[in-house]
C-alpha positions, 0 to 999 in steps of 0.5 A: 202350481195347483195350490196357487190356482185353488187359492186364486179360484176361491179368492175370485169366487169371493170377489165376484160374490162381493160384487154381486152383493154390492149390486143388490145393495145398490138396487135396494138403495135405488128403490128406496130413493125412488120417491115412491110411497112407503108401505109395510102393509103390502099395498101395491097401488102406484109406486109403493116401496115395501119396507119389509121386503127391502129390509130383507134384501138389505140383510141378505146383501149384508150376509152375502158380503160377510160370507164372501169377504170371509172366503177372500180372507181365508184364501189369502190366509191359506196362500200366506201359510203355504208360502210360509211352509214352502219358503 
């Protein structure tokens, strides 16, 4: 059934997006825990963690997670409703 494959594609895309967001979150966590100096002034001498940039990265990962999670939930809901209609 074509409809089933469309739901699975949406779900797969959403799950891949969730994985990508998780990887970004892990990268931010690694940079924050690296033990470098903390700076929000943009100073680039030595190992410096730019808190502003990392906060933006965290917010982007959060938004990406939410959007992809909603895509997976929607695909599941559509599949469930299709089963109800066809069943």
